[in-house]
C-alpha positions as a Markdown table, in Angstrom:
| # | Residue | x | y | z |
|---|---|---|---|---|
| 1 | Unk | 0.6 | 26.9 | -36.0 |
| 2 | Unk | 3.9 | 25.9 | -34.0 |
| 3 | Unk | 1.9 | 25.1 | -30.8 |
| 4 | Unk | -0.4 | 22.5 | -32.7 |
| 5 | Unk | 2.6 | 20.8 | -34.4 |
| 6 | Unk | 4.1 | 20.7 | -31.0 |
| 7 | Unk | 1.0 | 19.5 | -29.1 |
| 8 | Unk | 0.7 | 16.7 | -32.3 |
| 9 | Unk | 4.1 | 15.7 | -31.4 |
| 10 | Unk | 4.0 | 15.5 | -27.9 |
| 11 | Unk | 0.8 | 13.3 | -28.2 |
| 12 | Unk | 2.4 | 10.9 | -30.7 |
| 13 | Unk | 5.3 | 10.6 | -28.0 |
| 14 | Unk | 3.2 | 9.7 | -25.2 |
| 15 | Unk | 1.2 | 7.1 | -27.4 |
| 16 | Unk | 4.5 | 5.4 | -28.3 |
| 17 | Unk | 5.6 | 5.6 | -24.6 |
| 18 | Unk | 2.6 | 4.2 | -23.4 |
| 19 | Unk | 2.3 | 1.6 | -26.1 |
| 20 | Unk | 6.1 | 0.5 | -25.5 |
| 21 | Unk | 5.4 | 0.1 | -21.9 |
| 22 | Unk | 2.4 | -2.0 | -22.7 |
| 23 | Unk | 3.8 | -4.4 | -24.8 |
| 24 | Unk | 6.8 | -4.9 | -22.3 |
| 25 | Unk | 4.9 | -5.9 | -19.6 |
| 26 | Unk | 2.1 | -8.1 | -21.8 |
| 27 | Unk | 2.2 | -11.7 | -21.7 |
| 28 | Unk | 4.0 | -13.3 | -25.2 |
| 29 | Unk | 3.0 | -16.5 | -26.9 |
| 30 | Unk | 1.0 | -19.1 | -25.3 |
| 31 | Unk | 1.3 | -17.7 | -22.0 |
| 32 | Unk | -1.1 | -14.9 | -23.1 |
| 33 | Unk | -3.7 | -17.4 | -23.6 |
| 34 | Unk | -2.7 | -20.4 | -21.4 |
| 35 | Unk | -1.3 | -19.3 | -18.3 |
| 36 | Unk | 1.1 | -21.8 | -16.6 |
| 37 | Unk | -0.4 | -24.2 | -14.6 |
| 38 | Unk | 1.2 | -23.5 | -11.3 |
| 39 | Unk | -0.9 | -20.1 | -11.7 |
| 40 | Unk | -4.1 | -21.4 | -12.0 |
| 41 | Unk | -4.3 | -23.1 | -8.9 |
| 42 | Unk | -4.4 | -20.4 | -5.9 |
| 43 | Unk | -3.0 | -21.4 | -2.5 |
| 44 | Unk | -4.2 | -20.3 | 0.9 |
| 45 | Unk | -2.6 | -20.0 | 4.0 |
| 46 | Unk | -4.7 | -22.2 | 6.8 |
| 47 | Unk | -4.2 | -22.9 | 10.4 |
| 48 | Unk | -5.4 | -26.2 | 11.3 |
| 49 | Unk | -6.4 | -27.1 | 15.2 |
| 50 | Unk | -5.8 | -30.8 | 16.1 |
| 51 | Unk | -8.5 | -32.3 | 18.7 |
| 52 | Unk | -7.5 | -32.9 | 22.1 |
| 53 | Unk | -7.7 | -36.7 | 22.0 |
| 54 | Unk | -5.7 | -36.8 | 19.1 |
| 55 | Unk | -2.5 | -34.9 | 20.2 |
| 56 | Unk | -0.4 | -37.8 | 20.4 |
| 57 | Unk | -0.9 | -38.6 | 16.7 |
| 58 | Unk | 0.2 | -35.2 | 15.5 |
| 59 | Unk | 3.1 | -36.4 | 13.5 |
| 60 | Unk | 0.6 | -39.0 | 11.6 |
| 61 | Unk | -1.8 | -36.3 | 11.2 |
| 62 | Unk | 0.5 | -34.0 | 9.8 |
| 63 | Unk | 1.7 | -36.6 | 7.2 |
| 64 | Unk | -2.0 | -37.6 | 6.3 |
| 65 | Unk | -2.7 | -33.7 | 5.8 |
| 66 | Unk | 0.5 | -33.5 | 3.3 |
| 67 | Unk | -1.0 | -36.5 | 1.6 |
| 68 | Unk | -4.5 | -34.3 | 1.4 |
| 69 | Unk | -2.5 | -31.6 | -0.3 |
| 70 | Unk | -1.1 | -29.3 | 2.7 |
| 71 | Unk | 2.4 | -27.9 | 2.3 |
| 72 | Unk | 3.2 | -27.8 | 6.1 |
| 73 | Unk | 5.1 | -24.9 | 7.4 |
| 74 | Unk | 4.7 | -25.2 | 10.8 |
| 75 | Unk | 3.9 | -28.1 | 13.5 |
| 76 | Unk | 3.2 | -26.4 | 17.0 |
| 77 | Unk | 3.0 | -29.6 | 19.0 |
| 78 | Unk | 2.4 | -27.9 | 22.5 |
| 79 | Unk | -0.7 | -26.5 | 20.8 |
| 80 | Unk | -1.8 | -29.0 | 18.6 |
| 81 | Unk | -1.7 | -26.6 | 15.5 |
| 82 | Unk | -0.4 | -27.2 | 12.1 |
| 83 | Unk | -0.1 | -24.3 | 9.7 |
| 84 | Unk | 0.7 | -24.4 | 5.7 |
| 85 | Unk | -0.7 | -23.5 | 2.3 |
| 86 | Unk | -3.1 | -25.4 | 0.2 |
| 87 | Unk | -4.7 | -25.0 | -3.2 |
| 88 | Unk | -8.3 | -23.7 | -2.4 |
| 89 | Unk | -9.9 | -27.0 | -4.3 |
| 90 | Unk | -8.2 | -29.2 | -1.8 |
| 91 | Unk | -9.2 | -27.2 | 1.4 |
| 92 | Unk | -12.1 | -29.4 | 2.1 |
| 93 | Unk | -10.1 | -32.3 | 2.2 |
| 94 | Unk | -8.1 | -31.2 | 4.9 |
| 95 | Unk | -11.1 | -31.1 | 7.5 |
| 96 | Unk | -11.8 | -34.8 | 6.3 |
| 97 | Unk | -8.7 | -36.2 | 8.0 |
| 98 | Unk | -9.0 | -38.0 | 11.0 |
| 99 | Unk | -8.2 | -35.9 | 14.4 |
| 100 | Unk | -8.6 | -32.5 | 12.7 |
| 101 | Unk | -10.8 | -30.3 | 14.7 |
| 102 | Unk | -11.1 | -27.2 | 12.4 |
| 103 | Unk | -9.4 | -25.6 | 9.4 |
| 104 | Unk | -9.4 | -21.9 | 9.2 |
| 105 | Unk | -8.1 | -19.5 | 6.7 |
| 106 | Unk | -5.2 | -17.2 | 7.9 |
| 107 | Unk | -6.3 | -13.4 | 7.5 |
| 108 | Unk | -3.5 | -10.6 | 7.3 |
| 109 | Unk | -4.1 | -7.8 | 9.3 |
| 110 | Unk | -2.1 | -4.4 | 9.2 |
| 111 | Unk | -2.0 | -2.0 | 11.7 |
| 112 | Unk | -1.2 | 1.6 | 11.0 |
| 113 | Unk | 2.3 | 2.6 | 12.4 |
| 114 | Unk | 2.1 | 4.1 | 15.9 |
| 115 | Unk | 2.7 | 7.8 | 14.9 |
| 116 | Unk | 0.0 | 7.6 | 12.1 |
| 117 | Unk | -3.4 | 9.6 | 12.5 |
| 118 | Unk | -5.5 | 6.8 | 12.5 |
| 119 | Unk | -8.8 | 9.1 | 12.6 |
């Protein structure tokens, strides 16, 4: 009989602990139903290539990309490349800027450490 009471008490404590953890990380108030506007739009990292014929207009193209929604992070003038982030909904507007040759999504690749057994 003692084992059953102990088991029931343990179960109750576990339920309390899990419920407390859930309540502490659950969004409260209106945030639970309506997330803040800044979290609604997903941003993606992009690399933009500028055509060779437009290399001398890199600054103007960068400004036009900013107007189209790009947050410029780097301008690599020697390579004709601009990197930055943009909301996914505004990505198509970047390729419409005059002088832009391509807009590519950045991809993250992670290699295993040198001492890892890969296979």
